C-alpha positions as CSV (number, residue, x, y, z in Angstrom):
1,X,1.0,-41.4,-2.6
2,X,-0.4,-42.5,-6.1
3,X,-3.2,-44.4,-4.3
4,X,-4.0,-41.3,-2.2
5,X,-4.2,-39.1,-5.3
6,X,-6.5,-41.6,-7.0
7,X,-8.7,-41.9,-4.0
8,X,-9.0,-38.1,-3.9
9,X,-10.0,-37.8,-7.6
10,X,-12.7,-40.4,-7.2
11,X,-14.2,-39.0,-4.1
12,X,-17.8,-37.7,-4.2
13,X,-18.0,-33.9,-4.2
14,X,-19.4,-33.6,-0.7
15,X,-16.5,-35.7,0.7
16,X,-13.9,-33.9,-1.3
17,X,-13.0,-31.3,1.3
18,X,-12.3,-33.9,4.0
19,X,-10.2,-35.9,1.5
20,X,-8.3,-32.8,0.6
21,X,-7.4,-32.1,4.2
22,X,-6.3,-35.7,4.8
23,X,-4.3,-35.8,1.6
24,X,-2.5,-32.6,2.5
25,X,-1.4,-34.0,5.9
26,X,-0.4,-37.3,4.4
27,X,1.6,-35.8,1.6
28,X,3.5,-33.5,4.0
29,X,4.3,-36.6,6.1
30,X,5.6,-38.3,3.0
31,X,8.1,-35.6,2.1
32,X,11.6,-36.8,1.8
33,X,14.3,-35.1,3.8
34,X,18.1,-35.0,3.5
35,X,18.5,-36.4,7.0
36,X,18.8,-33.0,8.7
37,X,15.1,-32.2,8.8
38,X,15.2,-30.3,5.6
39,X,13.0,-30.7,2.6
40,X,14.2,-32.7,-0.4
41,X,14.8,-29.6,-2.5
42,X,17.8,-28.7,-0.3
43,X,20.2,-31.3,-1.8
44,X,19.2,-30.4,-5.3
45,X,19.9,-26.7,-4.6
46,X,23.3,-27.5,-3.0
47,X,24.4,-29.6,-5.9
48,X,23.6,-26.9,-8.5
49,X,24.7,-23.4,-9.1
50,X,21.7,-22.1,-7.1
51,X,23.9,-20.0,-4.8
52,X,25.5,-18.1,-7.6
53,X,22.1,-17.4,-9.2
54,X,20.8,-15.6,-6.2
55,X,24.0,-14.0,-5.0
56,X,24.0,-10.2,-5.2
57,X,27.4,-8.8,-4.4
58,X,27.9,-6.1,-1.7
59,X,27.1,-2.8,-3.2
60,X,25.2,-4.3,-6.1
61,X,21.4,-4.1,-6.6
62,X,18.8,-6.7,-7.2
63,X,17.4,-6.8,-10.7
64,X,13.7,-6.9,-9.5
65,X,11.4,-5.6,-6.8
66,X,8.8,-7.9,-5.4
67,X,5.8,-6.7,-3.3
68,X,4.3,-9.3,-1.0
69,X,1.0,-8.7,0.8
70,X,1.3,-8.9,4.6
71,X,-2.1,-10.6,5.1
72,X,-3.1,-10.1,8.7
73,X,-0.4,-7.5,9.5
74,X,-2.0,-5.0,7.1
75,X,1.3,-4.1,5.4
76,X,3.2,-4.6,2.2
77,X,6.7,-6.1,2.3
78,X,9.3,-5.3,-0.4
79,X,11.9,-7.9,-1.2
80,X,14.7,-7.8,-3.8
81,X,14.9,-10.6,-6.3
82,X,16.8,-12.8,-6.7
83,X,18.4,-12.2,-3.3
84,X,15.3,-12.4,-1.2
85,X,16.5,-9.5,0.9
86,X,13.9,-7.5,2.8
87,X,14.1,-3.9,1.6
88,X,11.2,-2.2,3.3
89,X,7.9,-2.6,5.0
90,X,5.2,-0.2,3.8
91,X,2.4,0.3,6.4
92,X,-1.0,0.6,4.7
93,X,-3.9,-0.4,7.0
94,X,-1.9,-0.9,10.2
95,X,-0.3,1.6,12.6
96,X,3.5,1.3,12.3
97,X,5.5,2.4,15.3
98,X,8.7,2.3,13.3
99,X,7.9,5.5,11.5
100,X,4.8,6.8,13.2
101,X,2.3,5.9,10.4
102,X,-1.2,6.0,11.8
103,X,0.1,7.6,15.0
104,X,1.4,11.0,14.0
105,X,-1.0,13.8,13.2
106,X,-0.3,13.7,9.4
107,X,-1.2,10.1,8.8
108,X,-3.9,9.3,11.4
109,X,-6.6,10.3,8.9
110,X,-5.6,7.6,6.5
111,X,-7.2,5.1,8.8
112,X,-10.6,6.8,9.2
113,X,-13.7,4.9,8.1
114,X,-17.4,5.1,8.6
115,X,-16.9,2.8,11.6
116,X,-14.5,5.2,13.2
117,X,-10.7,5.0,13.4
118,X,-9.8,1.4,12.2
119,X,-6.0,0.9,12.6
120,X,-5.9,-2.7,11.1
121,X,-7.0,-4.6,8.1
122,X,-6.3,-7.9,6.3
123,X,-4.2,-7.1,3.2
124,X,-4.3,-9.8,0.6
125,X,-3.8,-8.7,-2.9
126,X,-1.3,-6.1,-4.4
127,X,-1.6,-5.1,-8.0
128,X,0.8,-2.9,-9.9
129,X,-0.6,-0.1,-12.1
130,X,-0.7,-0.7,-15.8
131,X,0.1,0.9,-19.2
132,X,-0.9,-0.9,-22.3
133,X,-1.4,-4.1,-20.4
134,X,2.0,-4.1,-18.7
135,X,3.3,-2.9,-15.4
136,X,4.4,0.7,-15.4
137,X,5.9,1.0,-11.9
138,X,3.9,4.1,-10.8
139,X,1.5,2.8,-8.2
140,X,0.6,-0.3,-6.2
141,X,-3.0,-0.9,-5.4
142,X,-3.9,-3.1,-2.4
143,X,-7.1,-4.3,-0.7
144,X,-8.3,-4.2,2.9
145,X,-10.3,-7.3,3.3
146,X,-12.0,-6.8,6.7
147,X,-13.3,-3.2,6.6
148,X,-13.6,-2.9,2.9
149,X,-11.0,-0.5,1.6
150,X,-8.7,0.0,-1.4
151,X,-5.4,1.8,-1.0
152,X,-2.8,3.3,-3.4
153,X,0.9,3.3,-2.7
154,X,3.1,5.8,-4.6
155,X,6.2,3.9,-5.8
156,X,8.2,7.1,-6.0
157,X,8.2,7.4,-2.2
158,X,7.0,3.9,-1.2
159,X,4.3,5.6,0.9
160,X,0.5,5.0,1.2
161,X,-1.0,8.1,-0.3
162,X,-4.7,7.2,-0.6
163,X,-7.3,4.9,1.0
164,X,-10.9,4.6,-0.1
165,X,-13.5,2.8,1.9
166,X,-15.9,0.7,-0.2
167,X,-19.6,1.0,0.6
168,X,-22.2,-1.8,0.1
169,X,-19.4,-4.3,0.5
170,X,-18.3,-6.9,3.1
171,X,-15.1,-8.8,3.0
172,X,-13.2,-6.9,0.2
173,X,-11.2,-10.0,-0.8
174,X,-11.9,-9.9,-4.5
175,X,-9.9,-6.7,-5.0
176,X,-8.1,-4.7,-6.5
177,X,-7.8,-5.4,-10.2
178,X,-6.7,-2.7,-12.6
179,X,-7.7,-2.6,-16.2
180,X,-5.0,-2.4,-18.8
181,X,-4.5,1.3,-18.7
182,X,-5.8,1.9,-15.1
183,X,-9.1,3.2,-16.4
184,X,-10.6,1.4,-13.4
185,X,-9.5,-0.5,-10.3
186,X,-12.2,-3.1,-9.7
187,X,-13.2,-4.6,-6.3
188,X,-15.7,-7.3,-5.5
189,X,-17.4,-8.3,-2.2
190,X,-16.6,-11.6,-0.5
191,X,-19.6,-11.7,1.8
192,X,-23.0,-10.9,0.3
193,X,-25.1,-8.8,2.7
194,X,-28.7,-7.5,2.9
195,X,-28.4,-4.1,1.3
196,X,-30.7,-1.4,2.5
197,X,-31.3,0.8,-0.5
198,X,-31.5,3.8,1.8
199,X,-27.8,3.2,2.7
200,X,-25.8,0.5,4.5
201,X,-27.1,-2.9,5.3
202,X,-30.5,-3.8,6.6
203,X,-31.6,-5.6,9.8
204,X,-32.7,-8.8,8.0
205,X,-33.1,-12.3,9.3
206,X,-30.4,-14.8,8.3
207,X,-33.3,-17.0,7.2
208,X,-33.8,-14.7,4.3
209,X,-30.3,-15.0,3.0
210,X,-31.3,-16.5,-0.4
211,X,-33.9,-13.9,-1.1
212,X,-32.4,-10.7,0.2
213,X,-28.6,-10.9,0.3
214,X,-26.6,-9.4,-2.5
215,X,-23.0,-8.7,-3.5
216,X,-21.5,-5.7,-5.2
217,X,-18.7,-5.0,-7.7
218,X,-17.2,-1.6,-7.4
219,X,-15.6,0.4,-10.3
220,X,-13.0,2.8,-9.0
221,X,-11.9,5.4,-11.6
222,X,-8.2,6.3,-11.5
223,X,-6.8,9.6,-12.7
224,X,-4.3,9.0,-15.4
225,X,-1.8,11.5,-14.3
226,X,-2.0,11.7,-10.5
227,X,-3.5,8.3,-9.7
228,X,-6.3,9.8,-7.5
229,X,-9.2,7.3,-7.1
230,X,-12.9,8.0,-7.3
231,X,-15.8,5.5,-6.9
232,X,-17.6,5.8,-10.2
233,X,-20.4,3.2,-9.9
234,X,-21.2,-0.3,-8.5
235,X,-22.9,-3.4,-10.0
236,X,-25.3,-5.1,-7.5
237,X,-24.8,-8.8,-8.2
238,X,-26.4,-12.1,-7.0
239,X,-25.8,-13.1,-3.4
240,X,-22.8,-15.4,-4.1
241,X,-19.4,-15.0,-2.5
242,X,-16.9,-13.3,-4.9
243,X,-13.4,-14.6,-4.4
244,X,-10.8,-13.4,-7.0
245,X,-10.7,-11.5,-10.2
246,X,-8.5,-10.7,-13.2
247,X,-8.9,-8.6,-16.2
248,X,-8.7,-9.6,-19.9
249,X,-6.0,-8.6,-22.4
250,X,-5.9,-8.1,-26.1
251,X,-9.2,-9.4,-27.5
252,X,-10.7,-9.7,-24.0
253,X,-9.4,-6.4,-22.6
254,X,-12.9,-5.0,-22.2
255,X,-13.8,-7.7,-19.8
256,X,-13.0,-8.7,-16.2
257,X,-13.6,-12.1,-14.7
258,X,-14.6,-13.1,-11.1
259,X,-14.6,-16.5,-9.5
260,X,-17.6,-17.1,-7.2
261,X,-18.6,-19.7,-4.7
262,X,-21.7,-20.5,-2.8
263,X,-24.0,-20.4,-5.8
264,X,-26.3,-22.3,-3.4
265,X,-26.8,-19.1,-1.5
266,X,-26.2,-20.9,1.8
267,X,-26.2,-18.7,4.8
268,X,-24.7,-21.1,7.3
269,X,-21.9,-23.7,7.6
270,X,-20.7,-23.0,4.1
271,X,-18.2,-25.7,4.4
272,X,-21.1,-28.0,3.7
273,X,-23.9,-25.7,2.5
274,X,-21.8,-24.1,-0.3
275,X,-20.7,-27.6,-1.5
276,X,-24.0,-28.9,-2.7
277,X,-24.0,-28.0,-6.4
278,X,-21.7,-29.7,-8.9
279,X,-20.4,-26.4,-10.1
280,X,-20.1,-22.7,-9.2
281,X,-19.6,-19.8,-11.6
282,X,-17.1,-17.7,-13.3
283,X,-18.7,-14.2,-13.7
284,X,-17.7,-12.3,-16.8
285,X,-18.4,-8.6,-16.9
286,X,-17.9,-6.3,-19.9
287,X,-16.6,-3.3,-17.9
288,X,-16.6,-1.0,-20.9
289,X,-20.2,-1.7,-21.5
290,X,-20.9,-1.2,-17.8
291,X,-19.2,2.2,-17.9
292,X,-21.2,3.1,-21.0
293,X,-24.5,2.1,-19.3
294,X,-23.5,4.2,-16.2
295,X,-22.6,7.2,-18.4
296,X,-25.9,7.0,-20.4
297,X,-28.1,7.2,-17.3
298,X,-28.8,3.5,-16.5
299,X,-27.2,3.9,-13.1
300,X,-29.5,4.7,-10.1
301,X,-28.4,6.5,-7.0
302,X,-28.6,5.5,-3.4
303,X,-27.4,7.0,-0.1
304,X,-24.0,5.9,1.2
305,X,-21.6,6.8,3.9
306,X,-17.9,6.1,3.2
307,X,-14.5,7.7,3.8
308,X,-12.0,8.8,1.2
309,X,-8.6,9.6,2.7
310,X,-5.8,11.3,0.7
311,X,-2.3,12.5,1.5
312,X,-1.5,15.9,0.2
313,X,1.9,15.8,-1.5
314,X,2.8,19.4,-0.5
315,X,1.9,19.3,3.2
316,X,2.5,15.5,3.6
317,X,-0.8,15.5,5.5
318,X,-3.8,13.2,5.1
319,X,-7.3,14.6,4.9
320,X,-10.6,12.7,5.0
321,X,-13.7,13.4,2.9
322,X,-17.0,11.7,3.7
323,X,-19.0,10.6,0.6
324,X,-22.7,10.4,0.9
325,X,-24.0,8.7,-2.3
326,X,-23.1,6.0,-4.8
327,X,-24.4,5.0,-8.2
328,X,-25.3,1.4,-9.0
329,X,-26.3,-0.7,-12.0
330,X,-28.5,-3.9,-11.9
331,X,-27.4,-6.6,-14.3
332,X,-31.0,-7.5,-15.2
333,X,-31.4,-3.9,-16.5
334,X,-28.2,-4.0,-18.6
335,X,-28.3,-6.7,-21.3
336,X,-24.9,-8.0,-22.5
337,X,-23.1,-6.6,-19.5
338,X,-22.7,-9.8,-17.4
339,X,-22.6,-13.6,-18.0
340,X,-22.0,-16.6,-15.8
341,X,-19.8,-19.6,-16.9
342,X,-20.1,-22.9,-15.0
343,X,-16.8,-23.5,-13.1
344,X,-15.4,-26.2,-10.8
345,X,-17.0,-26.2,-7.3
346,X,-15.5,-23.6,-5.0
347,X,-13.2,-22.0,-7.6
348,X,-10.4,-19.8,-6.3
349,X,-8.0,-18.4,-8.8
350,X,-9.0,-16.9,-12.2
351,X,-6.1,-16.1,-14.4
352,X,-6.0,-14.8,-18.0
353,X,-3.1,-15.7,-20.2
354,X,-0.9,-13.0,-21.9
355,X,-2.7,-13.3,-25.2
356,X,-6.1,-12.7,-23.6
357,X,-7.7,-15.7,-25.2
358,X,-7.6,-18.2,-22.4
359,X,-9.1,-18.0,-18.9
360,X,-7.8,-20.6,-16.4
361,X,-10.1,-21.4,-13.5
362,X,-8.8,-23.3,-10.5
363,X,-11.2,-25.2,-8.3
364,X,-9.8,-25.9,-4.9
365,X,-11.3,-29.4,-4.8
366,X,-11.1,-30.2,-8.5
367,X,-9.1,-33.0,-10.1
368,X,-8.7,-31.0,-13.4
369,X,-8.1,-27.4,-14.4
370,X,-10.6,-26.1,-17.0
371,X,-9.4,-23.6,-19.5
372,X,-12.0,-21.4,-21.1
373,X,-11.7,-19.8,-24.5
374,X,-12.7,-16.1,-24.9
375,X,-13.4,-16.5,-28.6
376,X,-15.7,-19.5,-27.8
377,X,-17.4,-17.4,-25.1
378,X,-18.1,-14.7,-27.7
379,X,-19.5,-17.3,-30.1
380,X,-21.7,-18.8,-27.3
381,X,-23.1,-15.4,-26.4
382,X,-23.8,-14.6,-30.1
383,X,-25.5,-18.0,-30.6
384,X,-27.3,-17.8,-27.3
385,X,-25.9,-21.1,-26.0
386,X,-27.4,-20.6,-22.6
387,X,-28.2,-23.0,-19.8
388,X,-30.8,-20.9,-18.0
389,X,-30.2,-17.7,-15.9
390,X,-29.5,-16.5,-12.4
391,X,-31.1,-13.3,-11.2
392,X,-31.6,-12.3,-14.9
393,X,-28.0,-13.1,-15.8
394,X,-27.5,-15.7,-18.6
395,X,-25.6,-18.8,-17.8
396,X,-23.5,-20.1,-20.7
397,X,-23.2,-23.8,-21.3
398,X,-20.0,-25.3,-20.0
399,X,-19.0,-27.1,-23.2
400,X,-19.7,-24.0,-25.3
401,X,-16.9,-22.0,-23.7
402,X,-14.4,-24.7,-22.8
403,X,-11.1,-25.0,-24.6
404,X,-10.3,-28.1,-22.6
405,X,-9.1,-29.4,-19.2
406,X,-5.7,-30.1,-17.8
407,X,-6.0,-33.6,-16.5
408,X,-4.5,-34.8,-13.2
409,X,-2.4,-31.7,-12.5
410,X,-2.2,-32.4,-8.8
411,X,-4.2,-31.8,-5.6
412,X,-5.8,-28.5,-4.7
413,X,-5.1,-26.2,-7.7
414,X,-5.2,-22.5,-6.6
415,X,-3.4,-20.0,-8.8
416,X,-1.9,-19.9,-12.2
417,X,0.8,-17.5,-13.7
418,X,2.3,-17.4,-17.2
419,X,5.9,-17.1,-18.5
420,X,5.1,-15.6,-21.9
421,X,6.6,-18.7,-23.6
422,X,3.4,-20.7,-23.8
423,X,3.7,-22.2,-20.3
424,X,1.4,-22.0,-17.4
425,X,2.3,-22.6,-13.7
426,X,-0.3,-23.6,-11.1
427,X,0.1,-23.8,-7.3
428,X,-1.2,-27.0,-5.7
429,X,-2.1,-26.4,-2.1
430,X,-2.8,-29.9,-1.0
431,X,0.1,-31.7,-2.8
432,X,2.5,-28.9,-2.0
433,X,3.9,-28.4,-5.5
434,X,4.1,-26.1,-8.5
435,X,3.0,-27.7,-11.8
436,X,4.1,-26.5,-15.2
437,X,1.9,-27.2,-18.1
438,X,1.6,-26.3,-21.8
439,X,-1.1,-23.8,-22.5
440,X,-2.0,-25.0,-26.0
441,X,-1.6,-28.8,-25.3
442,X,-3.1,-28.7,-21.8
443,X,-0.4,-31.1,-20.8
444,X,1.7,-31.2,-17.6
445,X,5.4,-31.1,-18.5
446,X,7.1,-30.5,-15.1
447,X,6.5,-30.3,-11.4
448,X,8.5,-29.2,-8.4
449,X,7.8,-29.7,-4.6
450,X,7.5,-26.7,-2.4
451,X,7.5,-26.6,1.4
452,X,4.6,-26.6,2.3
453,X,1.0,-25.9,1.3
454,X,1.6,-23.3,-1.3
455,X,-1.0,-20.5,-1.8
456,X,-0.3,-17.8,-4.4
457,X,2.6,-17.8,-6.8
458,X,4.0,-14.9,-8.8
459,X,6.0,-14.5,-11.9
460,X,7.2,-11.0,-12.7
461,X,4.6,-9.6,-15.0
462,X,2.9,-13.1,-15.0
463,X,-0.5,-11.5,-14.9
464,X,0.2,-9.0,-17.7
465,X,0.7,-9.1,-21.5
466,X,4.5,-9.2,-21.1
467,X,5.7,-11.7,-18.4
468,X,9.4,-11.9,-17.5
469,X,9.7,-15.7,-17.5
470,X,12.8,-16.0,-15.4
471,X,11.7,-16.5,-11.8
472,X,8.7,-17.8,-9.9
473,X,8.1,-17.1,-6.2
474,X,6.0,-19.6,-4.3
475,X,4.4,-18.3,-1.1
476,X,3.8,-21.2,1.3
477,X,1.4,-21.2,4.2
478,X,3.3,-23.7,6.4
479,X,7.0,-23.7,7.1
480,X,7.6,-26.7,9.4
481,X,11.3,-27.6,9.2
482,X,12.6,-24.9,6.8
483,X,13.9,-22.5,9.5
484,X,15.1,-22.5,13.1
485,X,12.1,-22.9,15.4
486,X,10.7,-19.7,16.9
487,X,8.0,-21.1,19.2
488,X,4.5,-22.2,18.1
489,X,4.6,-19.9,15.1
490,X,7.2,-20.0,12.4
491,X,8.0,-17.5,9.7
492,X,6.1,-18.0,6.5
493,X,8.2,-19.3,3.6
494,X,8.8,-17.9,0.2
495,X,10.7,-20.0,-2.3
496,X,12.5,-18.6,-5.4
497,X,12.3,-21.0,-8.4
498,X,14.2,-20.7,-11.7
499,X,11.8,-21.1,-14.6
500,X,14.2,-20.0,-17.4
501,X,14.9,-23.5,-18.6
502,X,12.9,-26.6,-19.4
503,X,13.0,-27.9,-15.8
504,X,12.1,-25.8,-12.8
505,X,15.0,-25.4,-10.2
506,X,14.7,-24.4,-6.6
507,X,17.1,-21.5,-5.9
508,X,16.3,-20.1,-2.5
509,X,14.2,-20.1,0.7
510,X,13.6,-16.8,2.4
511,X,11.3,-16.0,5.3
512,X,8.5,-13.5,4.9
513,X,6.8,-11.1,7.2
514,X,3.3,-12.2,8.3
515,X,1.3,-14.2,5.8
516,X,1.7,-13.3,2.2
517,X,-1.2,-14.0,-0.1
518,X,-0.6,-12.6,-3.5
519,X,2.5,-10.6,-4.7
520,X,3.7,-8.6,-7.6
521,X,7.2,-8.4,-9.1
522,X,8.7,-5.9,-11.6
523,X,12.0,-5.1,-13.1
524,X,13.8,-2.6,-10.9
525,X,14.6,-0.2,-13.7
526,X,10.8,0.7,-13.9
527,X,10.9,2.0,-10.4
528,X,14.4,2.9,-9.1
529,X,15.1,5.8,-11.5
530,X,12.0,7.6,-10.3
531,X,12.6,7.2,-6.6
532,X,12.3,10.4,-4.5
533,X,15.6,11.0,-2.6
534,X,14.4,13.9,-0.5
535,X,11.5,16.4,-0.3
536,X,12.4,19.9,-1.5
537,X,12.3,22.1,1.6
538,X,11.1,25.1,-0.3
539,X,8.0,23.1,-1.5
540,X,7.0,22.1,2.0
541,X,3.6,23.7,2.6
542,X,2.9,22.2,6.0
543,X,1.4,24.9,8.2
544,X,3.7,23.9,11.1
545,X,6.9,23.9,9.1
546,X,9.9,25.9,10.2
547,X,12.2,25.9,7.1
548,X,15.1,27.4,9.0
549,X,16.2,27.5,12.6
550,X,15.3,31.2,13.0
551,X,11.6,30.2,12.3
552,X,11.5,27.8,15.2
553,X,9.3,28.9,18.1
554,X,7.0,27.8,20.9
555,X,3.5,29.4,21.4
556,X,0.5,28.8,23.6
557,X,-3.1,28.9,22.5
558,X,-5.3,28.2,25.5
559,X,-4.4,24.6,26.7
560,X,-2.5,23.9,23.5
561,X,1.2,24.4,23.1
562,X,2.5,24.5,19.5
563,X,6.2,23.8,19.0
564,X,7.7,24.5,15.6
565,X,11.0,22.6,15.7
566,X,13.8,22.0,13.3
567,X,16.1,19.0,13.2
568,X,19.5,18.7,11.5
569,X,22.7,16.8,12.3
570,X,23.0,16.9,15.3
571,X,20.6,19.1,17.2
572,X,17.0,20.2,17.6
573,X,15.9,23.8,17.6
574,X,14.7,24.4,20.3
575,X,16.2,21.8,22.5
576,X,14.9,23.1,25.8
577,X,11.3,24.1,26.4
578,X,9.7,25.4,29.6
579,X,6.2,26.6,30.5
580,X,4.3,23.5,29.6
581,X,1.6,22.5,32.1
582,X,0.2,19.2,33.1
583,X,-2.8,18.3,30.8
584,X,-1.6,20.6,28.0
585,X,-1.8,19.2,24.5
586,X,1.7,19.7,23.0
587,X,2.1,19.5,19.3
588,X,5.7,19.0,18.2
589,X,5.8,20.0,14.5
590,X,9.3,18.7,13.6
591,X,10.8,19.8,10.2
592,X,13.8,17.9,8.9
593,X,16.1,20.5,7.3
594,X,18.3,18.0,5.6
595,X,18.5,18.1,1.8
596,X,20.4,14.9,1.4
597,X,19.4,11.3,0.6
598,X,18.7,8.8,3.4
599,X,19.1,11.2,6.3
600,X,15.7,11.0,8.2
601,X,15.5,12.2,11.7
602,X,13.3,10.6,14.4
603,X,11.7,12.3,17.3
604,X,10.3,10.9,20.6
605,X,9.5,12.4,24.0
606,X,9.2,10.4,27.2
607,X,5.7,9.3,28.2
608,X,4.1,10.0,24.8
609,X,1.2,7.6,24.3
610,X,1.7,7.2,20.5
611,X,5.1,6.3,19.0
612,X,8.1,8.0,17.7
613,X,7.7,9.9,14.4
614,X,10.2,9.5,11.6
615,X,10.7,12.6,9.5
616,X,12.0,12.4,5.9
617,X,14.5,15.1,4.6
618,X,12.5,18.2,3.8
619,X,9.3,17.1,5.4
620,X,7.4,18.0,8.6
621,X,5.7,15.5,10.9
622,X,3.8,16.1,14.1
623,X,3.9,14.2,17.4
624,X,1.0,14.9,19.9
625,X,1.9,14.6,23.6
626,X,-0.3,15.2,26.7
627,X,1.9,15.2,29.9
628,X,0.2,13.7,32.9
629,X,2.4,14.9,35.7
630,X,4.9,17.6,36.5
631,X,8.6,17.0,35.9
632,X,11.4,17.3,33.3
633,X,11.0,15.0,30.3
634,X,13.8,14.1,27.8
635,X,13.3,14.2,24.1
636,X,15.7,12.9,21.5
637,X,16.3,11.8,17.9
638,X,15.5,8.1,17.4
639,X,17.3,7.5,14.1
640,X,21.1,7.3,14.2
641,X,22.1,10.3,12.0
642,X,25.7,11.2,12.8
643,X,28.6,10.6,15.1
644,X,27.0,13.0,17.6
645,X,23.5,11.3,17.3
646,X,23.5,10.6,21.0
647,X,23.9,14.4,21.7
648,X,20.8,15.2,19.6
649,X,18.5,15.6,22.6
650,X,16.7,18.1,24.8
651,X,14.2,18.6,27.6
652,X,10.7,19.7,28.2
653,X,9.9,21.1,31.7
654,X,6.3,20.4,32.7
655,X,4.9,22.5,35.6
656,X,1.7,21.9,37.6
657,X,-1.6,23.0,36.1
658,X,-2.2,26.8,36.7
659,X,1.5,27.6,37.4
660,X,3.0,31.0,36.3
661,X,6.0,29.5,34.5
662,X,6.2,31.4,31.2
663,X,6.7,29.7,27.9
664,X,10.3,29.9,26.9
665,X,12.7,27.9,24.8
666,X,16.4,27.8,24.0
667,X,19.2,26.1,22.1
668,X,22.6,26.6,23.5
669,X,23.0,30.0,25.3
670,X,20.3,31.6,23.2
671,X,17.0,31.9,25.2
672,X,13.7,33.3,24.2
673,X,10.9,34.4,26.5
674,X,7.7,35.3,24.9
675,X,6.9,38.8,26.2
676,X,3.7,39.1,28.0
677,X,2.9,35.4,27.6
678,X,2.6,33.4,30.8
679,X,0.8,30.2,31.5
680,X,-2.9,30.9,32.0
681,X,-4.2,30.0,35.4
């Protein structure tokens, strides 16, 4: 293995990628096992007190929440730490049949975009809201990578409450990064595109990539009390690819830093075309100065077309607003706002230490990890230690901003987190390990194998001013022999590592849903005390709500039948409905009358082309149903709610189109006919 590492380090830059792939395969093949097909960490864990460290007794709670991105499933998974127990899946950009998100009438609007209804996205990066540079447990911001969007999850209800589409962007990977007091959430584009200054992208030949393609950095203002988002302005930046970002802290808190690749501005086969230059760039933007320029009138305006979707807390219903313009700044018009720092080729992670002084940049193919100094960067700017410019943006000299390099850390460095004790931890994708190194000495002091091909890592608060240096979670891309086989695709693996001592110790493997990229973790006491247990029925402003059984009714308006229904353990009101015709649109507005914690009711009707809907206590949700043939259709509660849950059911009678069967409904012996109302022929 040592020969392989040496060969990789000495490889020419253009051959580095192929060497990295070969090295990764070879290193996985060299992994020692315990004879049972399990990775070498298993025997270490079994011989230690690992089990007791992750054990959470029945009835006891985990000490931390962790929020893992779902990647291509478009959702967020919530796990307890240290147990690794899956607590909840929060749908964000994907329809979720389990609770009706994206199917029911209240939440469908959350998935509206300028491209139409888009019920999927690629969710990579969750970021917790901040107060004074530390996590405050109020909101979780996440990105939609494919159709550029940023979403906000309310951590009182663990529901997606807002989604904003990002105009002038493509591949919203570099997102969302909150400043230290949520002044802004910042999002960068992955793919540069030819922007049509009259709105959208232009019809431009790929041959003109270098001249006409640009990226954008979006600055989304966040309301301090409610969390509501608003796109304030954008910066139009050179046509690189913008990968990841992180904000400064302390002395650097006015700045945000972005890794970029494809400084070559190659428009094709980027595997080769974007690997020609010796270095790419770290982009440094003074966000406070940018906001000042925008406020003072430097921003220009251009047409746009993007959706902003918000869930009303009183009606529990989402509404879409279409925005038609956006303000933008050009770096060449705003001196001092943006600088470029030379970085290793194809950099991925950019991570700022808790003090705000050091910026760690990981190059996917680099044999060293450079650490930049913010104070040296400020001196270099002051002394104009520039090495040319790109699109009017000064390029700082590499040596002028460099604190030093971590030598021979491993193969394929990606992401770094900090424990608040002067230590940094970097994931090594190719050599499948986490490496611990001293921030001041730039010296590797420990390493632990993970299984296999680790991507992101997370330490609770490890990207803030106040890390909790107790656990590290490694999120691995490949599982191989960690779990029982489940066909061609295995569950992705997360591994919990104890970092409280001098040496890292593997504690736990736990499978994850879909493909986690980044994650966040936070002490439970910042979230749990504020958790909503039920919605107050008297505050329910939904227009279809029936807040007591006597308000339940069924009415016809043309070809639409509106059902105001209540649910309570263990019956619906009404539970029998007649007078519906084939082709009618039936809207079941179901209100859960319960005022108790953890008593949702579900609702489903046979033949509905959506999903069930799951109604929280005190809330109202709507299921849309269009019956296609005559008959009697059962409806029932889908969420086991009481000993008589099975009895919580009813029927809808559907008659042929044009029949004279009047609208009527009943529960028990009580029947109601609507006087003078018959089905219209």
